[in-house]
Backbone as CSV, one residue per row, in Angstrom:
resi,resn,N_x,N_y,N_z,CA_x,CA_y,CA_z,C_x,C_y,C_z
1,MET,90.055,89.167,121.514,89.576,90.487,121.187,90.388,91.035,120.019
2,ALA,89.720,91.572,119.042,90.394,92.069,117.846,91.049,93.418,118.130
3,GLU,92.237,93.586,117.574,92.932,94.855,117.719,92.647,95.718,116.503
4,PHE,92.485,97.003,116.759,92.245,97.938,115.676,93.571,98.535,115.228
5,PRO,93.709,98.828,113.946,94.964,99.414,113.475,95.174,100.814,114.048
6,SER,96.407,101.146,114.245,96.754,102.462,114.768,96.468,103.521,113.710
7,LEU,95.715,104.533,114.097,95.366,105.597,113.161,96.600,106.387,112.736
8,THR,97.531,106.585,113.665,98.755,107.322,113.348,99.591,106.578,112.312
9,LEU,99.787,105.273,112.515,100.563,104.495,111.545,99.853,104.429,110.201
10,TRP,98.534,104.284,110.238,97.753,104.217,109.004,97.890,105.517,108.219
11,LEU,97.791,106.656,108.907,97.904,107.959,108.258,99.318,108.180,107.722
12,LEU,100.329,107.835,108.523,101.712,107.980,108.059,101.999,107.081,106.860
13,ALA,101.435,105.889,106.853,101.647,104.979,105.728,101.102,105.585,104.442
14,TRP,99.909,106.148,104.488,99.336,106.759,103.285,100.096,108.008,102.856
15,ILE,100.501,108.834,103.824,101.270,110.042,103.489,102.597,109.662,102.854
16,PHE,103.316,108.711,103.459,104.599,108.280,102.910,104.430,107.640,101.542
17,LEU,103.339,106.907,101.342,103.089,106.284,100.048,102.901,107.341,98.969
18,PHE,102.081,108.346,99.241,101.838,109.385,98.240,103.086,110.213,97.958
19,ILE,103.823,110.595,98.998,105.042,111.382,98.786,106.092,110.553,98.055
20,GLY,106.220,109.276,98.388,107.171,108.403,97.698,106.821,108.214,96.236
21,LEU,105.528,108.051,95.936,105.113,107.906,94.536,105.310,109.202,93.759
22,ILE,105.040,110.340,94.392,105.272,111.626,93.728,106.755,111.806,93.439
23,SER,107.604,111.448,94.385,109.048,111.542,94.176,109.502,110.625,93.045
24,LEU,108.916,109.445,92.973,109.249,108.508,91.898,108.796,109.040,90.540
25,VAL,107.621,109.642,90.485,107.122,110.223,89.235,107.996,111.395,88.808
26,VAL,108.426,112.222,89.767,109.326,113.335,89.447,110.624,112.807,88.861
27,LEU,111.154,111.726,89.422,112.386,111.136,88.899,112.194,110.633,87.475
28,VAL,111.083,109.948,87.225,110.830,109.414,85.882,110.648,110.543,84.877
29,ILE,109.869,111.554,85.232,109.646,112.678,84.313,110.947,113.430,84.072
30,TYR,111.732,113.638,85.121,112.984,114.370,84.965,113.965,113.618,84.069
31,THR,114.064,112.299,84.249,114.998,111.545,83.412,114.491,111.419,81.981
32,ARG,113.182,111.459,81.797,112.622,111.344,80.442,112.731,112.660,79.679
33,TYR,112.388,113.770,80.333,112.311,115.047,79.633,113.343,116.068,80.086
34,GLY,114.207,115.711,81.030,115.213,116.650,81.516,116.259,116.942,80.449
35,ARG,116.672,118.184,80.378,117.643,118.571,79.352,119.070,118.238,79.769
36,GLU,119.379,118.485,81.013,120.732,118.171,81.478,120.657,117.099,82.552
37,LYS,121.640,116.265,82.570,121.669,115.155,83.528,122.210,115.663,84.865
38,SER,121.453,115.455,85.908,121.884,115.835,87.245,121.937,114.584,88.110
39,VAL,123.132,114.172,88.453,123.308,112.983,89.270,122.795,113.246,90.685
40,ARG,123.013,114.450,91.176,122.586,114.785,92.531,121.069,114.677,92.675
41,LEU,120.301,115.239,91.732,118.842,115.159,91.803,118.364,113.723,91.664
42,SER,119.008,112.956,90.810,118.621,111.555,90.643,118.858,110.759,91.923
43,VAL,119.999,110.947,92.550,120.317,110.219,93.781,119.370,110.631,94.902
44,ILE,119.106,111.926,95.028,118.194,112.403,96.067,116.797,111.843,95.848
45,SER,116.318,111.836,94.613,114.980,111.308,94.321,114.891,109.815,94.594
46,ILE,115.925,109.073,94.225,115.928,107.627,94.467,115.933,107.335,95.962
47,VAL,116.758,108.041,96.717,116.844,107.809,98.160,115.529,108.168,98.850
48,ILE,114.951,109.308,98.496,113.697,109.730,99.125,112.571,108.768,98.789
49,SER,112.436,108.419,97.513,111.327,107.536,97.135,111.498,106.139,97.733
50,ALA,112.715,105.611,97.737,112.933,104.276,98.301,112.675,104.259,99.806
51,THR,113.137,105.281,100.504,112.937,105.344,101.948,111.460,105.477,102.302
52,LEU,110.773,106.398,101.644,109.369,106.620,101.980,108.492,105.442,101.576
53,LEU,108.757,104.842,100.428,107.971,103.674,100.030,108.251,102.488,100.953
54,GLY,109.490,102.343,101.387,109.819,101.274,102.330,109.121,101.456,103.668
55,PHE,109.128,102.683,104.192,108.432,102.939,105.447,106.927,102.765,105.301
56,SER,106.367,103.180,104.168,104.914,103.033,104.001,104.516,101.559,103.946
57,ILE,105.285,100.740,103.241,104.989,99.303,103.207,105.139,98.701,104.603
58,HIS,106.165,99.123,105.322,106.383,98.637,106.684,105.203,99.006,107.590
59,PHE,104.727,100.240,107.500,103.605,100.675,108.334,102.317,99.960,107.955
60,PHE,102.089,99.720,106.661,100.904,98.963,106.253,100.960,97.541,106.815
61,LEU,102.124,96.911,106.742,102.252,95.555,107.276,102.065,95.522,108.791
62,LEU,102.555,96.548,109.490,102.330,96.619,110.933,100.845,96.748,111.258
63,ASN,100.133,97.532,110.446,98.697,97.696,110.684,97.923,96.413,110.428
64,PHE,98.375,95.615,109.472,97.691,94.362,109.174,98.127,93.233,110.103
65,GLY,99.089,93.503,110.976,99.527,92.501,111.944,100.491,91.484,111.388
66,ILE,101.155,91.814,110.327,102.102,90.887,109.698,103.508,91.236,110.154
């Protein structure tokens, strides 16, 4: 019998993917056009985007049964 993917994990994976990509875009735009260098904002953006993108990939793989 085939198992259906969990709707909660599927929804969280998409939410985490979008928030992680937005955080990554904010980091790229800030480093490209930012006037002053802020190490704190860069570290926070890197940590948030890496964590959320990692969880989203993990949730997608769980849904696909891998």
